[in-house]
Every structure is written in structure tokens, then in C-alpha cells.
N, C-alpha and C positions, 0 to 999 in steps of 0.2 A: 704136931707129932706128940704122941702120948709119952708120958714119963717112962713107961716100960720100954718103949722103943729107944728113947734117948739113952737109957741105961745100957743098952746093947752096943752103942756107938763108941768107937775109939776117939773120934773127934767130931765136932759139929762146926759147920761153916755157915756164916750169915752173909748173904749178899743183899745189901740195901737196895730197895726198889721204891718207886713212887707209890703213894697211897692208893692210886687207882689201878695198880697192877696187882692182880690176885696172886700169881705165881709165875715162875719161869719153867719152861720144859727142860728136860734133862740135858738136851743138846746145847741150849743157850746157857744154862747154868755151868756146864762143863767148860764151855768156851770162855766165859767170864773168869772162871777159876784159873784156867791155864794162862790166860792173858795176864792176870795179876801175878801168878808165880813167875812167869818170864820177865815181866816188868820189874819185879822186886829183885830178881837175880841179876839183872843187867845194870843196876844202879852202881855207880862208883862208891867205894867206901869213903866215908867222911872222916 
């Protein structure tokens, strides 16, 4: 992503993937993001 496009973003999210995976399609990336949000919100407070 160009620096100009990054400057337009409110937030950037990084989803780690293996080296042999070029990219994720938007459906897969959205599913991973929602899974992590729900997983984090269901953790008991320490």
C-alpha cells in the first residue's frame, strides 16, 4: 500500500500470514478480524 493511501486510513490492521501466502481475500481477512475481536472481548479480566 502506498504511503499516500496509508495516510488516508484511520487505522491499519496487520494479519500475520505464512511467507508462502501472498494475500488474503477480503472475506477471509474480515472473518479473521471478527474472530479476534470476539475472542478478545470474551476473555475474563485478569
